C-alpha positions in Angstrom: 89.8 88.7 52.5 87.3 89.4 49.7 88.3 91.4 46.7 86.9 94.9 46.0 83.6 94.6 44.1 82.6 97.6 42.0 79.0 96.8 41.4 76.1 98.5 43.2 76.5 97.5 46.9 73.6 96.1 48.8 70.9 93.5 48.5 69.4 93.4 45.0 65.7 92.6 44.9 62.8 92.7 42.5 60.4 95.6 42.6 57.3 94.6 44.6 54.9 95.8 41.9 57.0 95.0 38.8 59.2 92.0 39.4 61.2 92.7 36.2 62.7 95.8 37.7 65.8 95.2 39.7 66.1 97.4 42.9 68.9 98.1 45.3 67.2 99.8 48.2 65.1 102.5 46.7 67.2 102.7 43.6 66.2 101.1 40.2 69.4 99.6 38.8 68.2 97.4 35.9 65.2 96.0 34.1 64.9 92.5 32.8 63.4 92.5 29.3 62.7 89.8 26.7 62.6 91.2 23.3 60.5 89.4 20.6 59.4 86.6 22.9 55.7 86.0 23.6 56.5 84.2 27.0 57.3 86.8 29.7 58.2 84.1 32.2 61.7 84.3 30.8 61.9 88.0 31.9 60.9 87.0 35.4 63.5 84.2 35.4 66.1 86.7 34.2 65.2 89.1 37.0 65.7 86.3 39.5 69.1 85.6 38.1 70.0 89.4 38.2 69.1 89.7 41.9 71.1 86.6 42.8 74.3 87.9 41.0 75.8 89.7 44.0 75.1 86.7 46.2 76.7 84.3 43.7 79.8 86.5 43.6 80.1 86.5 47.4 79.7 82.6 47.5 82.3 82.1 44.8 84.8 84.5 46.5 84.2 82.7 49.9 84.8 79.3 48.1 88.0 80.5 46.6 89.2 82.0 49.9 87.9 79.4 52.3 87.4 76.2 50.3 84.6 73.7 50.6 83.1 74.5 54.0 79.6 74.3 55.5 79.4 78.1 55.3 80.5 78.3 51.7 77.9 75.6 50.9 75.2 77.6 52.7 76.1 80.7 50.7 76.2 78.8 47.5 72.8 77.0 48.1 71.1 80.4 49.1 72.4 82.1 46.0 71.2 79.2 43.8 67.7 79.3 45.4 67.5 83.1 44.8 68.6 82.6 41.2 65.9 80.1 40.6 63.3 82.2 42.3 62.7 79.7 45.1 64.1 81.9 47.9 
């Protein structure tokens, strides 16, 4: 049984026109900024990490509860891919 999570429920995604804005459905929940850096690619990478956070939490909770199974590995690899922006 998974623990109660208090974060905004639902899939977190990047806004289609501004990928640094983190959305949950139609609701803006965060913006990834890089202050004082010339390279904005770091903001985009941060946005990928933000959107993967709920998936990583689920994968870790499943791993703790169920152990090293095919399902937990699949959840973990999907969360990692989302965090890296390759999903």
